[in-house]
N, C-alpha and C positions, 0 to 999 in steps of 0.2 A: 268762762270764755265768752267774749262778746260776740254779737252777731257780725257776720262778715269776716270772722277769723277762724283759724284752725290751729291745732298744735303740731309742731314740727320738732324733730330731734336735730338740734343745731350744734355744730362744732365751730369754735373760734380757732381759726388756723394759726393765729399768732400765739395764743395762750394755751391752746389744747383743751380748753374748758368746754364740756358738753352740757347743754341745757335743753329743757323742753320750753319752747317759746311760742307765744301766739304770733302768728303771721297772717297777713291778708290772704283770703281765699282768692286764687287767681281766676281770671276770666279767660276762657279759651278763645284763641284767635281764629281767623279763617282757616278752614281745613283741619282744625284740631278738635279734640274733645277733652273735657275735664273728667278725671277718674277719681271716684271716691275710693280711697285706699282702704282695703280690708286687712291687709297684712303687708309688711315690708321686712325684708331680710338684710342683714349686714353682709357685705361681700368683701372680697380682698381689696377692692378700691377704697372702701371705707376704712379698712384697717390701715392701708398705706397713708390715707389722709391723717388718721389719728397718730400714726408713728412719725409723721412729717416727711415721709418718703415721696409723697405726691402732693402737688399744689395745683389747684385749678388755674388755668391760664387766663380766663376772662371773668374772674370773680370780682364783683363790685362790693367792696367792703371787706370785712375779715371773717364773715360767717358763711358756712355752707350747710345745707340740709343733707343729712345722711339718709341712707336707705333707698337707693334708686332701684333695687330689686323688688318691685311692688306688684301686688295683685289686687284687683278691685273690680268695680262696675262703673260703666259710663254714667256720669252724674249730669253732665250738661254738654250738648253738642255746640260747637262754635258755628259762626256763620259759614255758609257754603258747605 
């Protein structure tokens, strides 16, 4: 993995292909924090995405990161 990237479990909404992909590490905006994820679980929303029963409304592109049920520690506070 290169500096400035992290691994993410990604689902292609069109092909239903799941991959582990290197994605840029995000910077937190004002009033937000970045969390270093220690564990993430699959929930029913993820299952519905995989089954094609749910589609993100504002998805840019065809890939979505799964595992929004996350636990971790604050890695970096954003401004303010």
